[in-house]
C-alpha positions in Angstrom: -9.5 -15.7 2.7 -7.3 -15.1 6.3 -3.8 -14.3 5.5 -2.7 -17.0 7.7 -4.3 -19.5 5.9 -2.9 -18.7 2.9 -0.7 -21.4 1.0 2.9 -20.6 0.8 2.1 -19.7 -3.6 -0.7 -17.7 -2.4 1.6 -15.6 0.3 3.8 -15.2 -2.5 1.4 -13.8 -5.1 0.2 -11.0 -2.9 3.2 -10.8 -1.5 4.0 -9.9 -6.1 0.7 -8.1 -6.2 2.2 -5.1 -3.4 4.8 -4.8 -5.9 2.7 -4.4 -9.2 1.0 -2.4 -6.9 3.5 0.0 -5.7 5.1 0.2 -9.6 1.1 1.1 -10.9 1.0 3.6 -8.0 4.1 5.7 -8.8 3.9 5.4 -12.4 0.6 7.2 -11.8 1.9 9.6 -9.2 4.3 10.3 -12.4 1.6 11.1 -14.9 0.4 14.6 -13.5 -3.1 15.5 -12.9 -5.5 14.1 -14.8 -4.0 10.9 -15.1 -5.9 8.1 -13.1 -5.0 5.1 -10.9 -7.2 2.7 -13.5 -5.1 4.6 -16.5 -1.6 3.4 -14.9 -3.0 0.1 -14.1 -3.9 -0.2 -17.9 -0.1 1.2 -19.2 1.2 -1.0 -16.7 -0.3 -4.4 -17.6 0.6 -2.9 -21.0 3.9 -2.8 -21.0 4.7 -5.1 -19.0 3.1 -9.1 -17.8 1.7 -9.5 -14.8 1.0 -13.1 -13.5 -3.0 -13.5 -14.0 -2.6 -15.3 -10.1 -2.0 -11.5 -9.0 -4.2 -9.8 -11.3 -7.2 -9.7 -8.5 -5.6 -9.0 -6.0 -3.6 -5.5 -7.7 -7.1 -4.8 -9.0 -8.9 -5.0 -5.5 -6.1 -2.7 -3.8 -6.2 -0.3 -5.9 -10.0 0.1 -6.8 -9.5 0.3 -2.6 -7.3 2.6 -2.8 -9.2 5.5 -5.0 -12.1 4.6 -3.9 -10.8 5.8 -0.1 -8.2 8.0 -1.0 -8.9 11.2 0.6 -9.7 9.0 4.5 -6.6 7.4 3.7 -3.9 10.2 2.9 -5.9 11.6 6.6 -5.5 8.6 8.3 -1.9 8.3 7.5 -1.6 12.4 8.0 -2.4 12.3 11.8 -0.3 9.5 11.4 3.0 11.5 10.1 3.7 12.9 13.2 5.5 16.3 12.3 5.4 15.8 7.9 3.5 16.3 5.3 2.1 13.6 2.9 3.6 16.1 0.0 7.2 16.2 1.9 7.7 12.8 1.1 9.7 10.6 -1.8 7.3 9.4 -4.0 7.7 5.8 -3.0 7.5 6.1 0.8 4.5 7.7 0.0 3.0 5.4 -1.9 4.2 2.4 -0.5 2.8 4.3 3.5 -1.0 4.4 1.0 -0.9 0.7 0.0 0.4 -0.4 3.5 -2.4 1.7 4.9 -5.8 1.1 2.3 -5.1 -3.1 3.4 -4.7 -1.9 6.8 -7.9 0.4 6.5 -9.9 -1.7 4.2 -9.3 -5.8 3.9 -10.0 -7.4 6.8 -8.4 -10.8 5.6 -5.5 -9.1 6.2 -3.6 -8.8 9.9 -2.7 -5.3 10.0 1.0 -6.5 11.4 1.2 -8.9 7.8 -0.1 -5.3 6.2 3.1 -3.3 8.2 6.0 -6.6 7.7 5.0 -6.3 3.9 5.2 -2.3 3.4 8.6 -2.9 5.0 9.8 -5.1 3.4 9.1 -3.0 0.0 10.8 -0.2 1.8 13.6 -1.8 1.8 13.6 -3.4 -2.0 12.5 0.6 -3.4 13.1 3.2 -0.7 15.5 4.6 0.7 18.3 3.6 3.3 15.5 5.4 6.3 12.3 4.0 5.0 11.6 0.8 6.3 12.2 2.5 10.1 10.1 5.9 8.6 7.5 2.9 7.1 7.1 0.6 10.3 6.8 3.6 12.5 3.8 5.3 10.8 2.4 2.5 9.7 3.2 0.9 13.3 1.3 4.9 14.8 -1.6 4.6 12.8 -2.3 0.3 14.2 -1.9 1.8 17.1 -4.4 4.5 16.8 -7.0 1.5 14.9 -6.7 -0.9 17.8 -7.5 2.9 20.7 -10.6 3.3 18.4 -12.1 0.0 18.0 -11.6 0.3 21.9 -13.8 3.3 22.5 
């Protein structure tokens, strides 16, 4: 189902699912070596109540990220332009990975929606410069995607 054809409730559920994915990713990064995204999801859903309507989208995004993390990071490395993923805050890195995963692998969501949702997450959870930074990086990724598609 394409994002524009969703009901307001479905859009809200996806938006809130993205916030849950961010929380799982933050827990995953804090877990250290050997702690998987799946471990972080199990821990999060074991201690917090995630709406059953949101869980399928949460699981889908985490599965895609898990399957494509090296590719997502490569794409972001190019878009970061003079920054390195390791230098970013955990929250900004997670928001970028989430947005990039959606842009690259979720055809039903237009890239502009993924960017807007990532900026909203950055406004809620990031630092004062996070929204602008996230917007710039994901916009650069979007332009690179468009350039490749034009070839």
